[in-house]
C-alpha positions as CSV (number, residue, x, y, z in Angstrom):
1,M,-89.9,-130.7,20.0
2,A,-87.7,-127.7,20.7
3,V,-84.8,-127.8,23.1
4,N,-84.4,-124.7,25.4
5,D,-80.9,-123.2,25.1
6,E,-80.5,-123.5,28.8
7,C,-80.5,-127.3,28.5
8,K,-77.4,-127.2,26.3
9,L,-75.7,-124.5,28.4
10,K,-76.2,-126.2,31.7
11,F,-75.1,-129.6,30.2
12,L,-71.8,-127.9,28.9
13,E,-71.2,-126.5,32.4
14,L,-71.7,-130.0,33.9
15,K,-69.4,-131.5,31.3
16,A,-66.6,-128.9,31.2
17,K,-66.7,-127.2,34.6
18,R,-68.3,-130.0,36.6
19,S,-70.6,-127.3,38.0
20,Y,-73.4,-129.8,38.7
21,R,-73.7,-133.4,39.7
22,F,-76.9,-133.9,37.7
23,I,-79.6,-132.1,35.7
24,V,-83.2,-133.2,35.4
25,F,-85.0,-132.1,32.2
26,K,-88.8,-131.9,31.7
27,I,-90.9,-131.5,28.5
28,E,-93.2,-128.5,28.9
29,E,-96.1,-129.9,26.9
30,K,-97.9,-126.6,26.4
31,I,-94.9,-125.0,24.6
32,Q,-93.5,-128.3,23.2
33,Q,-90.0,-127.6,24.6
34,V,-87.5,-129.5,26.8
35,T,-86.5,-127.3,29.8
36,V,-84.2,-127.6,32.8
37,E,-86.3,-128.7,35.9
38,K,-83.5,-129.2,38.5
39,L,-79.8,-128.7,38.9
40,G,-77.9,-130.9,41.4
41,E,-75.0,-129.3,43.3
42,P,-71.6,-131.0,42.8
43,N,-71.7,-132.4,46.4
44,E,-75.1,-134.1,46.0
45,S,-75.3,-137.9,46.0
46,Y,-76.9,-140.4,43.7
47,E,-79.7,-140.8,46.3
48,D,-80.4,-137.0,46.0
49,F,-80.5,-137.5,42.2
50,T,-83.0,-140.4,42.3
51,A,-85.1,-138.6,44.9
52,S,-85.5,-135.7,42.4
53,L,-87.2,-137.8,39.8
54,P,-91.0,-137.8,40.2
55,A,-92.5,-141.2,41.0
56,N,-95.2,-141.0,38.3
57,E,-94.0,-138.6,35.6
58,C,-91.5,-139.0,32.8
59,R,-88.2,-137.1,32.8
60,Y,-84.8,-137.0,31.1
61,A,-81.7,-136.6,33.2
62,V,-78.0,-136.6,33.0
63,Y,-75.8,-137.7,35.9
64,D,-72.0,-137.2,36.2
65,F,-70.9,-140.5,37.9
66,D,-67.5,-140.6,39.6
67,F,-65.9,-144.0,40.2
68,T,-62.6,-145.8,40.7
69,T,-61.5,-148.4,38.2
70,E,-59.9,-151.8,39.3
71,E,-56.5,-150.2,38.5
72,N,-57.4,-147.5,41.1
73,C,-57.9,-144.7,38.6
74,Q,-60.4,-142.0,39.3
75,K,-62.8,-141.6,36.4
76,S,-66.2,-140.1,35.6
77,K,-68.8,-140.9,33.0
78,I,-71.8,-138.9,32.0
79,F,-75.0,-140.9,32.0
80,F,-78.2,-140.0,30.1
81,I,-81.2,-141.5,31.8
82,A,-84.7,-141.7,30.2
83,W,-87.1,-142.0,33.2
84,A,-90.5,-143.3,32.2
85,P,-92.2,-144.9,35.2
86,D,-95.0,-147.5,34.6
87,T,-97.4,-145.3,36.5
88,S,-96.9,-142.2,34.2
89,R,-99.5,-141.2,31.6
90,I,-99.3,-143.1,28.3
91,R,-99.4,-139.9,26.3
92,S,-96.4,-138.6,28.3
93,K,-94.5,-141.9,27.8
94,M,-95.1,-141.6,24.1
95,L,-94.0,-138.0,24.0
96,Y,-90.7,-138.7,25.9
97,A,-90.0,-141.8,23.8
98,S,-90.5,-140.0,20.5
99,S,-88.4,-137.0,21.5
100,K,-85.5,-138.9,23.3
101,D,-83.1,-139.4,20.4
102,R,-83.3,-135.9,19.1
103,F,-82.8,-134.5,22.6
104,R,-80.0,-136.9,23.4
105,R,-78.1,-135.7,20.2
106,E,-78.2,-132.2,21.6
107,L,-76.1,-133.3,24.6
108,D,-72.7,-134.0,23.0
109,G,-70.6,-135.9,25.5
110,V,-73.0,-138.4,27.0
111,Q,-71.1,-141.7,27.4
112,V,-73.8,-144.1,28.7
113,E,-77.5,-144.3,28.2
114,L,-80.0,-145.9,30.5
115,Q,-83.8,-146.4,30.3
116,A,-85.7,-147.0,33.5
117,T,-89.3,-147.6,34.3
118,D,-88.8,-148.1,38.0
119,P,-86.0,-147.2,40.5
120,S,-84.5,-150.8,40.5
121,E,-83.6,-150.4,36.8
122,M,-81.3,-147.5,37.7
123,S,-79.9,-148.6,41.0
124,L,-76.3,-147.5,41.9
125,D,-75.1,-151.1,41.2
126,I,-76.4,-151.0,37.7
127,V,-74.9,-147.5,37.0
128,R,-71.6,-148.7,38.4
129,S,-71.6,-151.9,36.3
130,R,-72.4,-149.8,33.1
131,A,-69.6,-147.3,33.9
132,L,-66.8,-150.0,34.1
């Protein structure tokens, strides 16, 4: 599985410049390549992010999560999310599962990894608890 250069470039912009709140990645099966599907503006919310994941198709995504620690410090963590809803095609789930580790290694700087098969597995509360 190849990784389009744009994936790495946009991830670096999210990480270094905070140009995006999130990025949704898609595997283009015909060309066997991971590509950027959607870029979330810095002012978009977590709800905007979850709404951009299709209900019955797999995706990879990164989300830049801002939070405040118990010591009142502003922090942020970059989450890698493997989205594989139960309703997606089995072939698609297998393709995303087998390519995940290699793709994830391309994104240097991801701090937390989540796998979700339905929206409840990546609720804001779960993301917050994993960040702290």
